[in-house]
Steps between C-alpha positions, in 0.01 A plus 500: 500500500686207344665234709564734788578853605288817471427708191552821692823680504673524841411784734759742619411643834160630610326675216820517294491403132796302359697653219388315187784357299520305174782260420585317181637183646657368178629690195799502266597865495864414403374324187612639167141590425533794734858620423387792284233656731563361846484845663157560350382154603603567859335846487171348387517244773543753770226724354268199510567457866735207482732534801741221416576179313697180495720503190599152394842445345646213295818380673651399165433835326786749556340774291190480718717534813645824356155635430389409856730771630299757305179356642637546853615849432163609348278317759679448832196329643535207261622172639662221302469125452777312321489149364558266209172473305412150373542632146875563587559180692665339202794735540602266785430167322866404508590674827228450746742528791545868410140609557526580861820711462363681199179586681675620817734725302200645312318573820809655664546726191153651536434697810138488604449130411222370720402182315627219283306481177347456277580134516304187418390288205366586153384200291319719247806610314751248626796737428703289739487123562246419759737314729737794486219736586405284801853483631570871447174569690601278791846655525359850505252408768785379719677834460187686589463291815868552596481883469145536631331641194149424361475352153297623205366194314436465132295199392345444158352163395714351774290530813538138623875503473523846649292394802700171527824695526348738750384215720819301492630434848162582650435839351664829394789610707431858389209739480398623164239584242342339187535787272265576209266228622312326216367198690154419640363515853627151585856606396475813708387297800807269454734807489346652812521160678875508440521837665555684180353825364312542167539799275256599226589688178304657217377156401237527771338774300474294174151390400584134475678483836201383716705229666771752603235728642354205696842445644546871580175490705627236741860597580530627854560869550836443655616299193384718222717717271446703190737550212536609138780272367582800289588520208282194458123432544353850500161504670172598340455773377862507379524140383738458210723794595826500683411467864631730770472535883264802466230252401516280801183684634292333227600156641429621848156620399408169344625312814297734722184429294555126520560519879220744573717774656593850397806548271657731767469228767648235268794721406573581863479128601713368224763772564522383857535141389777601264687684779473195726626255234762703322683676776762746373795302377872546541789353305628164605 
């Protein structure tokens, strides 16, 4: 299946069946969209069989950092990623030298941080000057390399520049994942060739997303992740509604169909990949 690996989930002992798990590898549970019913959102995720998630935090948003404490209290299995999103890179336009210190402080303040992100480039909205976005991206990659954390990459209408930065000095100095992948099979191959992972969101369920499904078919088993990006991009049959981690199974089902495996096998395999990439984090 794909560029390598096996579609089967790993065996655990002779005749033993592995415990099936389901992980949402990217969501924004500390977003204001969930502040009024976070407890019910978490309950629905657990009832749907979602064992854990990576909650992504904006390093420039103090209110979100406060809400993250509630996320951790309600769902101890959740891990965290912290980073300056390209939309917020302009905060540092006149003080680029402060990026590293600000990011380190945000990471140290949130126990359970296992990744730096989401970071990258967004040329669709251009909420921050492009050169500022690029420099903030580079500086955060350096921090991730120094502290030994993977990165969570956001790229929109900026793939060439994103790949150029990732390949500076011979290639990425960190592991990481292209989250909410929207590219084609050729882009997926380039990401995998750099040693990076590829994560698919509800977009893969959309009728017009044939090129994304083609990419999903060729990503190696050991580089594949599944996510919701909640509260954004709800999968079919919930498209247009506020997304939530309970619906990650719809994404997994579509990926399983594309790859010719069972949903249970895909969920178990992507959970194992998540555990390998996003080892439980500690402060510092």
